[in-house]
Each structure stands twice: as structure tokens, then as C-alpha cells.
DRENDOTI-695253 format. One line per 10 residues: their letters; for each residue x, y, z of N, C-alpha, C. Coordinates in steps of 0.02 Angstrom, whole numbers, plus 50000, padded with zeros to 5 digits. Layout:
residues N
a> X/Y/Z/X/Y/Z/X/Y/Z | ...
***
This chain:
residues 411
xxxxxxxxxx> 50061/48474/48865/50121/48498/48900/50103/48553/48949 | 50126/48548/49010/50110/48597/49062/50147/48662/49050 | 50109/48718/49051/50139/48783/49037/50180/48807/49097 | 50238/48837/49082/50282/48863/49133/50267/48938/49143 | 50245/48956/49203/50227/49026/49216/50281/49063/49256 | 50341/49036/49260/50394/49067/49300/50409/49138/49278 | 50417/49149/49212/50433/49216/49187/50376/49264/49202 | 50314/49241/49196/50257/49284/49211/50256/49303/49285 | 50272/49256/49329/50274/49271/49400/50327/49325/49414 | 50385/49318/49384/50438/49367/49395/50418/49436/49368
xxxxxxxxxx> 50381/49436/49313/50356/49500/49287/50309/49533/49338 | 50267/49492/49369/50221/49518/49421/50259/49541/49482 | 50310/49503/49503/50349/49522/49562/50385/49588/49551 | 50416/49597/49494/50452/49660/49481/50403/49719/49474 | 50342/49704/49450/50291/49757/49446/50271/49779/49516 | 50267/49732/49563/50251/49751/49632/50307/49790/49664 | 50369/49776/49645/50425/49816/49670/50419/49888/49644 | 50397/49894/49581/50385/49961/49554/50333/49999/49595 | 50282/49963/49619/50232/49995/49662/50265/50020/49727 | 50315/49984/49752/50352/50006/49811/50388/50072/49797
xxxxxxxxxx> 50416/50078/49737/50451/50139/49717/50402/50197/49713 | 50347/50186/49677/50297/50239/49666/50268/50264/49732 | 50255/50219/49778/50222/50238/49841/50268/50271/49892 | 50334/50263/49883/50379/50286/49937/50433/50334/49915 | 50444/50343/49850/50498/50386/49828/50487/50459/49845 | 50428/50485/49831/50415/50557/49844/50424/50576/49917 | 50394/50538/49966/50404/50557/50036/50478/50559/50056 | 50518/50513/50027/50589/50512/50044/50626/50572/50013 | 50597/50603/49963/50627/50661/49930/50598/50728/49954 | 50552/50726/50001/50519/50787/50023/50568/50842/50044
xxxxxxxxxx> 50615/50826/50087/50662/50876/50112/50707/50902/50055 | 50725/50858/50009/50765/50878/49952/50727/50929/49909 | 50664/50913/49894/50623/50959/49854/50613/51026/49890 | 50605/51023/49955/50596/51085/49993/50658/51128/49990 | 50716/51096/49995/50780/51132/49993/50794/51161/49924 | 50782/51123/49871/50799/51144/49803/50748/51192/49772 | 50684/51177/49785/50631/51214/49749/50588/51257/49795 | 50602/51257/49861/50565/51298/49907/50491/51280/49914 | 50476/51216/49906/50406/51194/49908/50381/51191/49981 | 50319/51210/49991/50289/51207/50058/50272/51135/50076
xxxxxxxxxx> 50263/51122/50140/50244/51055/50162/50175/51036/50135 | 50132/51087/50126/50065/51072/50098/50070/51046/50027 | 50113/51078/49986/50122/51055/49917/50155/50987/49915 | 50202/50975/49961/50235/50910/49963/50185/50856/49983 | 50145/50870/50034/50094/50822/50056/50043/50808/50002 | 50031/50859/49960/49983/50851/49905/50005/50797/49855 | 50071/50787/49849/50096/50735/49803/50071/50666/49824 | 50070/50654/49890/50045/50589/49915/49971/50582/49900 | 49933/50636/49910/49861/50635/49896/49848/50624/49821 | 49888/50657/49778/49882/50647/49706/49894/50574/49688
xxxxxxxxxx> 49945/50546/49719/49961/50475/49707/49901/50431/49722 | 49874/50438/49782/49818/50395/49803/49754/50409/49762 | 49741/50473/49748/49680/50489/49710/49683/50461/49639 | 49743/50464/49609/49751/50436/49542/49739/50361/49543 | 49769/50327/49592/49759/50255/49598/49686/50238/49611 | 49654/50277/49654/49584/50265/49669/49540/50274/49607 | 49557/50324/49566/49520/50335/49503/49525/50275/49457 | 49586/50247/49451/49597/50187/49410/49556/50129/49438 | 49558/50121/49505/49520/50068/49538/49446/50071/49519 | 49417/50132/49522/49346/50140/49510/49329/50127/49436
xxxxxxxxxx> 49373/50150/49391/49361/50138/49320/49358/50063/49306 | 49406/50026/49334/49407/49954/49321/49353/49917/49360 | 49328/49947/49413/49274/49916/49450/49211/49907/49407 | 49199/49956/49363/49136/49955/49325/49145/49945/49250 | 49206/49956/49224/49215/49954/49152/49272/49906/49131 | 49289/49859/49173/49344/49813/49157/49330/49773/49093 | 49265/49761/49079/49246/49721/49020/49262/49758/48955 | 49274/49823/48959/49288/49862/48899/49362/49863/48881 | 49404/49834/48923/49476/49836/48912/49502/49768/48889 | 49555/49770/48849/49592/49709/48833/49641/49698/48890
xxxxxxxxxx> 49621/49658/48939/49659/49651/49001/49732/49630/48989 | 49746/49579/48948/49817/49560/48938/49859/49617/48911 | 49832/49657/48864/49870/49713/48837/49882/49767/48890 | 49831/49780/48931/49839/49830/48984/49892/49808/49035 | 49892/49743/49052/49942/49717/49098/50012/49730/49070 | 50022/49715/49006/50089/49724/48976/50108/49797/48969 | 50058/49841/48963/50071/49913/48957/50087/49946/49024 | 50065/49915/49078/50072/49945/49145/50144/49965/49162 | 50194/49921/49156/50262/49943/49174/50290/49995/49126 | 50268/49995/49063/50291/50045/49015/50269/50115/49038
xxxxxxxxxx> 50208/50120/49063/50183/50184/49089/50225/50206/49149 | 50245/50158/49191/50286/50175/49250/50354/50202/49229 | 50385/50171/49179/50450/50195/49154/50443/50267/49130 | 50391/50279/49090/50379/50346/49062/50368/50397/49118 | 50329/50379/49169/50315/50425/49225/50377/50440/49265 | 50418/50390/49281/50479/50401/49321/50529/50445/49283 | 50534/50436/49217/50580/50477/49178/50557/50550/49178 | 50492/50561/49167/50467/50630/49168/50475/50661/49237 | 50464/50622/49289/50471/50645/49358/50542/50671/49371 | 50591/50637/49341/50661/50655/49350/50682/50713/49305
xxxxxxxxxx> 50659/50712/49242/50686/50757/49191/50650/50825/49189 | 50584/50826/49195/50547/50889/49188/50571/50944/49235 | 50582/50929/49300/50607/50983/49345/50675/51009/49324 | 50716/50967/49292/50782/50990/49269/50775/51035/49208 | 50729/51018/49163/50720/51056/49102/50683/51122/49114 | 50637/51120/49162/50595/51180/49176/50596/51194/49251 | 50653/51216/49278/50659/51226/49351/50611/51279/49379 | 50589/51326/49337/50543/51377/49361/50474/51349/49377 | 50457/51292/49347/50393/51259/49362/50408/51186/49381 | 50457/51178/49424/50480/51111/49444/50423/51070/49474
xxxxxxxxxx> 50382/51103/49515/50328/51066/49549/50279/51037/49498 | 50264/51075/49446/50219/51050/49394/50248/50988/49361 | 50313/50989/49348/50345/50930/49319/50341/50870/49364 | 50351/50881/49429/50347/50827/49478/50276/50798/49480 | 50226/50843/49477/50156/50822/49478/50140/50780/49416 | 50162/50802/49358/50148/50765/49296/50177/50695/49300 | 50240/50690/49322/50271/50624/49330/50233/50582/49381 | 50211/50614/49436/50175/50578/49489/50109/50549/49463 | 50072/50590/49425/50007/50566/49399/50018/50506/49353 | 50069/50509/49310/50080/50455/49262/50102/50391/49297
xxxxxxxxxx> 50152/50395/49341/50173/50332/49372/50123/50307/49424 | 50082/50353/49450/50029/50331/49496/49974/50293/49458 | 49961/50314/49396/49913/50278/49354/49938/50207/49342 | 50003/50200/49330/50032/50134/49321/50024/50092/49384 | 50036/50123/49442/50029/50088/49505/49957/50066/49517 | 49909/50110/49497/49839/50092/49504/49821/50032/49460 | 49847/50031/49400/49836/49974/49355/49866/49910/49385 | 49926/49917/49412/49960/49859/49441/49921/49832/49500 | 49895/49878/49541/49857/49858/49600/49794/49819/49581 | 49763/49840/49526/49701/49808/49504/49715/49742/49467
xxxxxxxxxx> 49768/49739/49428/49777/49684/49381/49828/49630/49401 | 49879/49648/49439/49932/49599/49453/49908/49544/49500 | 49869/49561/49550/49843/49510/49595/49799/49459/49558 | 49752/49482/49515/49712/49432/49478/49754/49391/49428 | 49809/49419/49403/49853/49380/49360/49883/49322/49400 | 49908/49337/49460/49935/49284/49503/49881/49234/49522 | 49820/49260/49536/49765/49215/49554/49745/49169/49496 | 49757/49192/49434/49738/49152/49375/49790/49099/49357 | 49849/49103/49386/49901/49053/49373/49886/48991/49414 | 49882/48932/49383/49869/48871/49421/49921/48861/49476
xxxxxxxxxx> 49897/48847/49537/49943/48840/49593/49914/48790/49643 | 49959/48755/49678/49937/48708/49729/49905/48744/49787 | 49932/48802/49806/49905/48841/49861/49903/48915/49840 | 49849/48936/49806/49845/49005/49780/49848/49059/49834 | 49823/49043/49896/49826/49092/49950/49898/49112/49965 | 49942/49063/49966/50013/49076/49981/50047/49113/49924 | 50026/49099/49863/50054/49134/49806/50037/49209/49810 | 49975/49223/49830/49954/49293/49838/49995/49328/49893 | 50006/49293/49948/50045/49320/50003/50117/49333/49981 | 50145/49287/49942/50213/49296/49916/50218/49359/49874
xxxxxxxxxx> 50169/49369/49830/50169/49429/49788/50171/49492/49830 | 50130/49495/49882/50126/49555/49923/50185/49561/49970 | 50217/49506/49987/50278/49510/50029/50333/49544/49990 | 50335/49533/49924/50386/49564/49882/50377/49639/49881 | 50315/49663/49883/50303/49735/49889/50336/49762/49952 | 50326/49728/50008/50354/49751/50072/50430/49753/50070 | 50460/49700/50043/50534/49699/50038/50558/49753/49990 | 50516/49769/49940/50533/49824/49895/50535/49891/49931 | 50489/49901/49978/50489/49963/50018/50553/49968/50058 | 50575/49913/50087/50638/49913/50125/50695/49935/50080
xxxxxxxxxx> 50699/49905/50020/50752/49922/49974/50751/49994/49952 | 50691/50019/49936/50684/50089/49913/50705/50136/49969 | 50684/50123/50031/50700/50167/50087/50775/50169/50100 | 50806/50110/50102/50878/50107/50117/50920/50136/50061 | 50906/50116/49999/50945/50141/49942/50938/50217/49936 | 50877/50242/49941/50865/50314/49933/50898/50354/49989 | 50891/50331/50051/50919/50367/50107/50995/50369/50104 | 51026/50313/50088/51099/50311/50083/51123/50355/50026 | 51089/50350/49968/51109/50391/49910/51105/50465/49926 | 51050/50486/49958/51041/50557/49973/51091/50581/50025
xxxxxxxxxx> 51115/50536/50068/51166/50553/50117/51234/50565/50084 | 51248/50526/50032/51315/50525/50002/51324/50571/49942 | 51269/50599/49915/51274/50640/49854/51243/50709/49865 | 51262/50757/49824/51231/50824/49829/51156/50820/49813 | 51119/50865/49843/51046/50865/49835/51024/50872/49762 | 51063/50910/49722/51041/50923/49653/51050/50863/49607 | 51076/50807/49634/51080/50746/49596/51024/50697/49613 | 50971/50722/49643/50915/50679/49664/50884/50642/49605 | 50886/50674/49546/50852/50646/49487/50880/50578/49466 | 50940/50561/49489/50970/50495/49473/50927/50439/49503
xxxxxxxxxx> 50897/50452/49561/50858/50400/49595/50799/50375/49553 | 50754/50420/49531/50698/50394/49489/50722/50363/49424 | 50776/50388/49395/50802/50358/49334/50829/50288/49348 | 50862/50280/49405/50887/50214/49425/50829/50166/49437 | 50778/50189/49475/50722/50145/49491/50679/50130/49429 | 50685/50170/49377/50648/50157/49315/50671/50092/49282 | 50730/50068/49301/50755/50004/49274/50711/49946/49296 | 50677/49952/49353/50635/49897/49378/50574/49886/49333 | 50533/49938/49319/50478/49926/49273/50502/49911/49202 | 50561/49935/49183/50588/49918/49118/50600/49842/49113
xxxxxxxxxx> 50626/49813/49167/50634/49740/49170/50566/49705/49166 | 50517/49732/49201/50449/49703/49200/50421/49703/49129 | 50431/49758/49093/50406/49764/49025/50437/49711/48980 | 50502/49700/48988/50536/49649/48949/50509/49579/48965 | 50499/49565/49029/50474/49500/49049/50402/49489/49024 | 50360/49540/49030/50290/49533/49007/50286/49524/48931 | 50333/49553/48895/50329/49551/48822/50337/49480/48795 | 50363/49434/48835/50378/49367/48812/50334/49313/48843 | 50278/49333/48873/50235/49284/48906/50163/49292/48885 | 50124/49240/48897/50052/49242/48886/50017/49257/48952
xxxxxxxxxx> 49971/49304/48951/49933/49322/49011/49871/49277/49014 | 49861/49241/49069/49802/49197/49074/49737/49236/49069 | 49685/49203/49047/49619/49235/49044/49593/49248/49114 | 49561/49306/49123/49533/49324/49188/49460/49343/49180 | 49420/49325/49229/49349/49340/49227/49336/49415/49235 | 49288/49441/49196/49263/49509/49205/49188/49507/49193 | 49149/49551/49226/49077/49554/49210/49068/49571/49136 | 49017/49541/49104/49008/49551/49032/48988/49622/49015 | 48958/49657/49062/48939/49727/49051/48932/49762/49118 | 48923/49827/49117/48919/49866/49179/48863/49841/49224
xxxxxxxxxx> 48807/49822/49194/48750/49798/49234/48769/49735/49273 | 48817/49696/49246/48840/49636/49282/48877/49656/49345 | 48917/49709/49341/48951/49734/49400/48902/49761/49451 | 48851/49797/49428/48801/49825/49473/48761/49770/49507 | 48750/49715/49472/48715/49658/49502/48756/49628/49559 | 48821/49623/49548/48864/49595/49601/48865/49640/49663 | 48856/49705/49653/48858/49752/49709/48798/49743/49756 | 48746/49707/49734/48689/49695/49777/48703/49643/49831 | 48760/49608/49824/48779/49557/49873/48810/49590/49934 | 48778/49583/49992/48803/49615/50053/48872/49590/50073
xxxxxxxxxx> 48888/49527/50054/48953/49499/50071/49010/49537/50038 | 48998/49563/49978/49050/49602/49943/49065/49666/49983 | 49013/49698/50008/49023/49760/50045/49058/49748/50111 | 49045/49689/50142/49082/49672/50203/49156/49665/50187 | 49172/49634/50131/49242/49625/50112/49275/49692/50096 | 49238/49737/50063/49265/49803/50047/49279/49842/50112 | 49233/49838/50159/49243/49872/50223/49302/49841/50261 | 49309/49775/50255/49364/49740/50289/49432/49764/50262 | 49438/49772/50196/49503/49793/50168/49513/49868/50179 | 49458/49907/50184/49464/49978/50203/49498/49983/50271
xxxxxxxxxx> 49476/49943/50319/49505/49943/50386/49577/49917/50384 | 49589/49866/50343/49656/49839/50337/49705/49889/50307 | 49683/49923/50253/49725/49974/50223/49739/50031/50271 | 49688/50050/50310/49697/50103/50359/49747/50084/50413 | 49741/50022/50440/49785/49999/50493/49857/49995/50470 | 49867/49969/50409/49935/49962/50382/49967/50029/50365 | 49932/50070/50326/49963/50130/50298/49969/50187/50348 | 49925/50189/50397/49931/50241/50448/49996/50233/50487 | 50011/50172/50508/50073/50161/50544/50133/50169/50498 | 50127/50146/50436/50182/50153/50389/50201/50226/50378
xxxxxxxxxx> 50151/50270/50375/50164/50341/50363/50184/50379/50425 | 50162/50356/50483/50175/50393/50544/50233/50365/50586 | 50258/50306/50570/50310/50275/50611/50373/50318/50614 | 50394/50345/50557/50455/50385/50554/50449/50448/50599 | 50393/50483/50593/50382/50542/50634/50378/50525/50707 | 50348/50469/50723/50343/50447/50793/50412/50435/50822 | 50454/50400/50785/50521/50384/50810/50563/50447/50817 | 50556/50493/50771/50593/50556/50776/50571/50594/50838 | 50506/50593/50852/50480/50629/50910/50496/50594/50975 | 50483/50528/50978/50490/50490/51040/50562/50477/51059
xxxxxxxxxx> 50603/50462/51009/50673/50444/51023/50721/50502/51012 | 50698/50555/50978/50740/50613/50967/50797/50600/50919 | 50789/50552/50874/50843/50536/50827/50834/50576/50762 | 50888/50583/50724/50887/50621/50662/50836/50591/50614 | 50806/50634/50572/50754/50612/50526/50779/50558/50478 | 50843/50564/50457/50871/50515/50410/50867/50445/50440 | 50887/50439/50503/50885/50373/50535/50814/50355/50554 | 50772/50406/50566/50701/50393/50578/50669/50361/50517 | 50689/50385/50457/50663/50356/50395/50684/50283/50389 | 50748/50270/50405/50773/50201/50398/50739/50155/50448
xxxxxxxxxx> 50739/50176/50512/50709/50132/50563/50633/50135/50563 | 50605/50191/50542/50532/50196/50539/50503/50162/50478 | 50522/50185/50419/50495/50157/50357/50520/50086/50345 | 50587/50078/50348/50616/50013/50329/50601/49959/50381 | 50604/49975/50445/50592/49924/50496/50519/49900/50495 | 50473/49947/50486/50402/49928/50480/50392/49884/50419 | 50421/49905/50362/50414/49867/50300/50446/49798/50306 | 50501/49794/50344/50535/49730/50352/50491/49680/50390 | 50459/49702/50443/50414/49657/50480/50351/49642/50439 | 50330/49691/50398/50274/49679/50352/50292/49623/50304
xxxxxxxxxx> 50353/49627/50277/50376/49575/50231/50384/49508/50264 | 50408/49508/50326/50417/49445/50363/50349/49411/50374 | 50298/49450/50391/50232/49421/50402/50204/49390/50339 | 50211/49425/50283/50185/49399/50220/50227/49340/50195 | 50292/49343/50207/50335/49286/50186/50318/49224/50228 | 50304/49235/50292/50286/49178/50335/50221/49145/50309 | 50171/49187/50293/50108/49158/50270/50118/49123/50203 | 50161/49153/50160/50173/49122/50094/50205/49053/50101 | 50243/49044/50156/50278/48981/50165/50235/48929/50202 | 50200/48950/50254/50165/48900/50295/50098/48922/50322
xxxxxxxxxx> 50071/48978/50297/50008/49003/50325/49947/48965/50302 | 49893/48969/50342/49828/48940/50324/49774/48974/50365 | 49711/48959/50348/49654/48986/50385/49657/49063/50386 | 49652/49093/50327/49664/49165/50320/49616/49208/50362 | 49554/49187/50369/49506/49226/50409/49530/49233/50482 | 49555/49179/50509/49581/49180/50578/49643/49224/50582 | 49685/49222/50531/49745/49264/50530/49726/49338/50530 | 49674/49356/50492/49650/49425/50491/49626/49446/50560 | 49587/49402/50593/49560/49417/50659/49616/49429/50710 | 49665/49384/50711/49721/49390/50758/49764/49451/50741
xxxxxxxxxx> 49772/49465/50676/49811/49523/50655/49780/49587/50679 | 49713/49592/50676/49680/49653/50698/49689/49663/50773 | 49685/49608/50812/49697/49613/50884/49768/49638/50898 | 49817/49606/50864/49886/49625/50875/49900/49697/50855 | 49871/49719/50798/49881/49787/50775/49852/49838/50824 | 49794/49822/50852/49763/49867/50901/49809/49875/50962 | 49835/49819/50985/49881/49822/51043/49943/49864/51026 | 49970/49855/50966/50030/49892/50946/50017/49967/50945 | 49961/49987/50916/49944/50058/50914/49937/50087/50984 | 49902/50051/51028/49891/50075/51096/49956/50081/51134
xxxxxxxxxx> 49999/50030/51127/50064/50032/51161/50106/50091/51135 | 50107/50100/51069/50145/50156/51040/50119/50223/51066 | 50053/50227/51076/50023/50290/51099/50033/50303/51173 | 50032/50250/51213/50030/50259/51286/50095/50244/51322 | 50140/50208/51290/50201/50187/51325/50246/50247/51341 | 50269/50252/51403/50316/50306/51422/50388/50288/51404 | 50398/50226/51380/50466/50202/51365/50476/50203/51289 | 50520/50248/51264/50528/50255/51192/50545/50190/51155 | 50589/50150/51184/50609/50088/51149/50551/50041/51142 | 50504/50042/51191/50445/50000/51186/50400/50025/51129
xxxxxxxxxx> 50398/50091/51121/50361/50120/51065/50390/50099/50998 | 50457/50096/50995/50491/50073/50934/50472/50001/50918 | 50473/49958/50969/50454/49888/50959/50382/49883/50936 | 50338/49924/50965/50267/49922/50946/50258/49942/50873 | 50293/49996/50852/50289/50018/50782/50313/49962/50735 | 50368/49930/50753/50397/49878/50711/50350/49818/50708 | 50326/49795/50765/50284/49735/50767/50217/49746/50734 | 50195/49810/50731/50133/49826/50695/50137/49805/50622 | 50197/49807/50594/50206/49784/50525/50188/49711/50518 | 50211/49671/50565/50195/49599/50564/50120/49587/50572
xxxxxxxxxx> 50090/49624/50619/50019/49614/50634/49974/49635/50576 | 49993/49688/50541/49951/49713/50486/49970/49681/50419 | 50020/49638/50418/50048/49613/50356/49998/49579/50310 | 49949/49544/50338/49901/49507/50297/49833/49543/50290 | 49826/49601/50321/49761/49634/50321/49741/49660/50251 | 49789/49671/50207/49773/49689/50138/49770/49627/50093 | 49826/49591/50085/49824/49532/50040/49776/49478/50064 | 49769/49471/50130/49723/49421/50157/49651/49434/50138 | 49632/49498/50139/49564/49515/50120/49553/49504/50045 | 49605/49514/50004/49600/49498/49933/49588/49423/49923
xxxxxxxxxx> 49623/49383/49962/49615/49310/49959/49543/49290/49977 | 49518/49318/50032/49450/49302/50055/49399/49321/50001 | 49406/49382/49974/49357/49405/49924/49360/49364/49860 | 49420/49348/49837/49426/49309/49774/49400/49238/49784 | 49408/49210/49844/49381/49143/49858/49305/49144/49862 | 49277/49197/49889/49204/49200/49899/49166/49220/49836 | 49199/49259/49793/49165/49284/49733/49208/49270/49672 | 49220/49206/49656/49266/49188/49601/49244/49212/49533 | 49180/49222/49523/49156/49244/49456/49166/49319/49446 | 49182/49355/49499/49191/49428/49493/49256/49447/49458
xxxxxxxxxx> 49307/49405/49463/49370/49417/49428/49400/49485/49441 | 49419/49520/49387/49452/49585/49391/49408/49635/49428 | 49342/49631/49419/49297/49677/49453/49306/49675/49529 | 49309/49615/49556/49317/49607/49629/49383/49637/49652 | 49437/49622/49616/49503/49648/49635/49504/49724/49630 | 49471/49752/49579/49469/49825/49572/49429/49857/49628 | 49372/49827/49645/49331/49854/49699/49367/49850/49766 | 49402/49795/49778/49440/49787/49839/49498/49837/49842 | 49531/49847/49784/49586/49896/49782/49560/49966/49799 | 49500/49982/49774/49470/50048/49789/49458/50054/49864
xxxxxxxxxx> 49431/50001/49895/49419/50003/49967/49484/50011/50007 | 49535/49973/49987/49599/49978/50022/49631/50046/50014 | 49630/50072/49953/49659/50138/49940/49623/50193/49978 | 49557/50186/49985/49519/50236/50022/49541/50237/50096 | 49549/50178/50125/49572/50174/50194/49644/50199/50201 | 49685/50184/50150/49756/50202/50152/49767/50277/50143 | 49719/50312/50113/49727/50384/50101/49689/50426/50152 | 49628/50408/50168/49587/50449/50213/49609/50446/50286 | 49624/50386/50309/49637/50378/50382/49704/50409/50403 | 49760/50398/50367/49821/50433/50387/49813/50509/50386
xxxxxxxxxx> 49775/50533/50337/49761/50605/50334/49720/50627/50395 | 49671/50586/50414/49630/50603/50473/49671/50604/50536 | 49718/50557/50542/49763/50556/50600/49804/50621/50603 | 49827/50644/50545/49864/50707/50542/49821/50767/50562 | 49759/50767/50539/49713/50821/50556/49701/50824/50631 | 49689/50765/50661/49678/50762/50734/49740/50785/50771 | 49798/50763/50749/49861/50782/50782/49870/50858/50780 | 49858/50889/50721/49864/50962/50714/49812/50998/50756 | 49751/50971/50758/49697/51003/50796/49714/51006/50870 | 49742/50952/50896/49761/50950/50967/49819/50999/50980
xxxxxxxxxx> 49868/50998/50934/49927/51041/50944/49910/51115/50941 | 49859/51133/50901/49843/51204/50890/49788/51230/50936 | 49759/51187/50977/49707/51209/51023/49736/51208/51095 | 49748/51267/51124/49781/51270/51190/49745/51230/51244 | 49678/51233/51246/49641/51198/51298/49646/51122/51289 | 49640/51100/51226/49647/51028/51212/49717/51005/51227 | 49766/51045/51207/49836/51027/51219/49851/51021/51293 | 49824/51068/51331/49835/51066/51404/49803/51003/51434 | 49743/50986/51410/49709/50926/51436/49749/50863/51419 | 49772/50859/51357/49810/50801/51334/49875/50794/51372
xxxxxxxxxx> 49910/50850/51381/49973/50848/51418/49962/50829/51490 | 49904/50846/51517/49887/50825/51585/49880/50750/51591 | 49866/50717/51536/49861/50643/51534/49928/50611/51514 | 49981/50652/51513/50048/50629/51493/50050/50603/51421 | 50009/50635/51378/50009/50619/51307/50035/50678/51267 | 50045/50667/51203/50064/50720/51157/50015/50720/51099 | 50012/50772/51058/49967/50771/51001/49977/50711/50956 | 50040/50692/50944/50052/50635/50900/50027/50570/50930 | 50033/50564/50996/50009/50503/51029/49932/50499/51027 | 49900/50557/51030/49827/50558/51021/49809/50534/50951
xxxxxxxxxx> 49849/50556/50902/49838/50532/50833/49846/50457/50828 | 49895/50430/50864/49905/50358/50865/49844/50322/50893 | 49814/50351/50945/49754/50321/50975/49695/50321/50925 | 49691/50374/50885/49640/50376/50832/49654/50321/50782 | 49717/50311/50765/49736/50257/50719/49717/50189/50746 | 49718/50181/50812/49702/50117/50843/49629/50097/50833 | 49586/50147/50820/49514/50132/50813/49500/50086/50754 | 49541/50090/50702/49525/50053/50640/49540/49978/50645 | 49598/49958/50670/49605/49885/50682/49558/49861/50737 | 49541/49905/50784/49493/49886/50836/49425/49870/50806
xxxxxxxxxx> 49401/49913/50761/49338/49900/50726/49344/49837/50684 | 49405/49824/50658/49416/49765/50617/49406/49700/50654 | 49414/49699/50719/49408/49636/50757/49340/49604/50747 | 49283/49639/50760/49218/49607/50747/49204/49595/50673 | 49233/49638/50629/49223/49628/50557/49255/49563/50535 | 49317/49550/50557/49351/49488/50538/49321/49427/50573 | 49293/49440/50631/49256/49385/50664/49196/49365/50623 | 49163/49415/50591/49106/49400/50548/49128/49361/50486 | 49189/49374/50461/49215/49336/50404/49226/49263/50423 | 49250/49252/50485/49259/49184/50509/49191/49149/50514
xxxxxxxxxx> 49143/49184/50542/49076/49156/50551/49043/49138/50485 | 49055/49180/50433/49023/49168/50369/49064/49124/50322 | 49119/49097/50346/49164/49058/50302/49129/48997/50272 | 49091/48960/50311/49059/48899/50287/49010/48912/50230 | 48979/48971/50233/48929/48989/50181/48960/48990/50112 | 49025/49009/50109/49057/49017/50043/49103/48959/50025 | 49110/48909/50069/49152/48852/50053/49118/48807/50001 | 49157/48782/49951/49128/48739/49901/49097/48677/49931 | 49043/48655/49903/49010/48595/49928/49053/48534/49916 | 49054/48488/49963/49095/48428/49957/49059/48373/49918
x> 48997/48387/49898/48958/48337/49862/48985/48327/49792
***
């Protein structure tokens, strides 16, 4: 009798929505935290870094020690950890307002650990489910993440507009219902077996393959291209169009995420030839960054920011597909290593863009030179962001060139 994996798929989908919550809730609450607790922008920005560093730590642990874990049990525990983290995130600042930031950090570390586990384990779970077209199943999983970002941005922004700031804690408690649903769904399903290296030396042996490092670099560039625009789109729209930050969040975060979701949904429905999609996506993303940086017409910049979501939509999940196809025996190890590469690009490059933007703004001679070119510090930052999809073009071309090497023999 053929096993029905529908409930398992829904458990994975809701877990990816939880990742949308974890990755985007704190930035949407920054102004609220600043108003209520007097937190500096440096401390607020540190929450994002803590999130990424925690996830990266989980990625690295599973890259080398996945064989030491009971993978099915860890998968089922993942949403439970998220529920616990979101509750602490909401409740600790209320119970201990004098150390509210510490409470927020504790909650952040816990739910970020859950997100790191989900990033490492949910994709291989989907890959392990028998499917007619596994590439499209992977794209569908990641499209749900993007639609989750849209939902989180819209629900959070509207709620914060309509309620007093001191009721912010309702949001994480409300969003905790999503991983709670995941936990219920996972509790009633069997997790398919997934490949892991038998010991650490097995993982180290795989690292000698140059093709793996090309894939890791490819997803580093993909994560950088996607997350830099995702994090900077709102600020760009506020600066270029002069609109209120609230609407900048909606049109910046949500509009980018919407086109990101559309791109992944399109591939899930009818996409093929993933290496070519990556190559074309890198070209399109480069053009979008350059247009956003150089266009004197604000509405054109808005279109560029939005369309960048479509162009970068497959640069993360597509690279996961390529790596899993090329190194099928790597299993969880490959997904963990790829997650580490993507997280590194998603954390370092947006930060670097911010550093460059601040450096230009704070150096009078540089600022004068840039303004003489009819640019602004933020637009210079956008040009720096354009370097990463640009570098991706020859990298993804190399993936196309090496495709035949990894295709199964027809004999």
C-alpha cells in the first residue's frame, strides 16, 4: 500500500512559515522596542545578528555531527522549540521589564535555534518524500516561506497600527500557534529515512570534492543577493519615495516577498532546467540592483526592488536542488553545509552594505564625491549589493557547464 505523505508535507509547510515568523518578527518590532524599552539601534540590530549566528551554529553542528542525532526525533522537536522560544520572547519582557532586552535575546536564541534546525532538516525531509518531480516540490516548500513573510509583514504592521504599543506581546503569542500546529502534525507521521555520513571523517571526505565548495559558494551568493534586497528594500523606499516607514515596511518587505513567492510558485508549477534558471536569475538580479541604485525615477526603483524578488527567488532553493542532485549520498550533511553557506551570505553581505553606506555618509570627501555623481550613500550600498549576483553569473554558468558530469548514466 502506497504511503500518504500529505500530513507530513503540511507539517513541513507550516514549519517553513514559522521560519518566516522567526526571521521577520523582530525587525518589524524594532520601533516598538525602541519606544517601550529605550533600546539603541545597535542593540536592535544585534537581534538580527544573534538570529543568524544561532542558525549558522546549528548549520555547522549538523554539517559534521548529523550522524550523532536521531534525525526523526529532532525534526519532531523543532516546532516545539519554536513555540517555547516565541512564548519566552513575549512573556519575559513583561515579567522582567528592567531587563527586557535580555528576555528578548533569550527568546531570540531559542526560536532561532528552531529555525536553524528547520533550515537544515525540513528540505531533506521533503527531498526524501517520493515525488514525480522533486525539484518542484522543493520550490513549493520555499515558496511557502516567501508567502509566510508576506503574511507576517502585513498582519504585524496592521496589528501595530491598530493597537497600543504595549500590547506587542500578543503578536509572538499569536504566531506561536503556527509551530504548535506543526508539532501536532509531526506527532502523527513517520519521518522518512535520510542519508547522513556514518562518522565525522565521512563528512570530511566529502569536503575534498571541489564541486561541493562550488555549490556552497553558489548559495552564499544566492543568499546574499536575496537577503540584501529583502533587508534594504524598506529603507530604500522610505528614502527614495519619502513614504512613511509603516507603508515602507508593507511595500518594501511584503512586495519583495510577494514576488519572491511568485517566482518560487511558478517554478513549483512548471519550472525546469534549474541551472539555467539560476544563471538567468543572477543576470536579472544584477540588473535590478543597478537600476535601483542608479535610477533617478523613484517608481522605477520601486519596480526594481519588487522584481528583484522574482529574480532571486530560486537562488537559494535552486542551489539546494542542484547540490542534492549532485551529491545524493551526502543527505543531511549536504543540506546543513548549504544552509551554512546561505546563512553566511545572508548575514555578512547585508551587514557589509550597511557598513559601506555608513562609511560614505560619515566621510565628507566621499559623500561630496558620491553626490557629485548624483548618488546617495544608500545607492552606493545598493551598488555594492549588485556585486554578488554579478559574481554569481559566471558561477552559475559553471554549474550549467558541469551539469552533464553529475547526470545519471543512461546505461
